[in-house]
C-alpha positions in Angstrom: 0.0 0.0 0.0 2.8 2.4 0.8 4.3 2.1 -2.8 0.8 2.8 -4.3 0.3 5.7 -2.0 3.8 7.2 -3.0 2.9 6.8 -6.7 -0.3 8.8 -6.0 1.8 11.5 -4.2 0.7 10.5 -0.7 3.1 10.0 2.1 1.4 7.7 4.6 4.1 8.1 7.3 3.4 11.8 7.4 -0.4 11.4 8.0 -2.3 11.3 11.2 -3.6 7.7 12.0 -7.1 8.6 11.2 -6.2 10.1 7.8 -3.9 7.1 7.1 -6.7 4.6 7.7 -9.0 6.7 5.4 -6.5 6.7 2.6 -5.8 3.0 3.0 -9.5 2.2 3.1 -10.2 4.2 -0.1 -7.3 2.4 -1.8 -8.6 -1.0 -0.6 -12.2 -0.2 -1.9 -10.7 1.0 -5.2 -8.7 -2.2 -5.6 -11.7 -4.4 -4.9 -14.2 -2.6 -7.2 -14.3 -3.9 -10.8 -16.2 -2.4 -13.8 -16.3 -5.5 -15.8 -15.0 -9.0 -16.2 -11.9 -8.2 -18.2 -10.7 -5.8 -15.5 -11.3 -8.6 -12.8 -9.4 -11.0 -14.9 -6.4 -8.8 -15.1 -6.3 -8.0 -11.5 -6.6 -11.6 -10.6 -3.8 -12.6 -13.0 -1.6 -9.8 -11.4 -2.4 -11.0 -7.9 -1.8 -14.7 -8.8 1.6 -13.9 -10.2 2.7 -11.6 -7.3 1.5 -14.2 -4.8 3.5 -16.9 -6.4 6.6 -14.8 -6.6 6.3 -13.3 -3.2 5.2 -16.3 -1.2 5.9 -19.3 -3.3 2.3 -20.4 -3.1 -0.9 -20.5 -5.3 -3.2 -17.6 -5.0 -6.7 -19.1 -4.5 -9.1 -16.4 -3.6 -11.8 -15.7 -6.2 -10.5 -18.6 -8.4 -13.8 -20.2 -9.2 -13.8 -20.6 -12.9 -15.5 -18.4 -15.4 -17.5 -16.2 -13.0 -16.1 -12.9 -11.5 -15.4 -14.3 -8.0 -18.4 -12.9 -6.1 -17.4 -9.2 -6.7 -20.0 -6.5 -6.9 -19.5 -4.7 -10.2 -19.3 -0.8 -10.6 -22.7 -0.8 -12.5 -24.4 -1.9 -9.3 -25.5 -5.4 -10.2 -24.5 -7.7 -7.4 -22.6 -10.8 -8.4 -23.9 -12.7 -5.5 -27.3 -12.7 -3.7 -27.8 -10.2 -0.8 -28.2 -11.1 2.9 -31.8 -10.9 4.3 -32.5 -7.6 6.3 -32.3 -8.0 10.0 -33.9 -4.9 11.9 -31.8 -3.3 14.5 -32.2 -4.1 18.3 -34.5 -1.6 19.9 -32.6 0.5 22.6 -34.1 1.9 25.9 -31.4 4.3 27.1 -33.1 4.6 30.6 -33.3 0.9 31.2 -30.7 -1.0 33.3 -30.6 -3.4 30.3 -30.8 -0.9 27.3 -30.7 -3.7 24.7 -33.2 -6.0 26.4 -32.4 -9.7 26.4 -29.9 -9.2 23.5 -27.0 -8.3 25.9 -26.3 -8.3 29.5 -26.4 -5.1 31.4 -23.4 -2.7 31.3 -20.6 -3.3 33.7 -20.2 -0.8 36.5 
């Protein structure tokens, strides 16, 4: 990540920790967003090659044949099905057990 940041003109070592996390998170998201299958295949081939050279092992993530490995594409169509909606736990801030039976009461 540091090399990529330097190529983009960002010096991670000179940033505050919160700014550094934001930059790394943005780079990670950018790296895992694909616009089409060709882009996915190119990124996957580069990862496989780097992994074998750096670690002497086979890179297996997302290696599932002809599909695009479960990534969401940039056009918004999910490559896999979504999880079902689970509503949030109701909170009663004035109660000794603000989250009901979902959690024990706070310590202290």
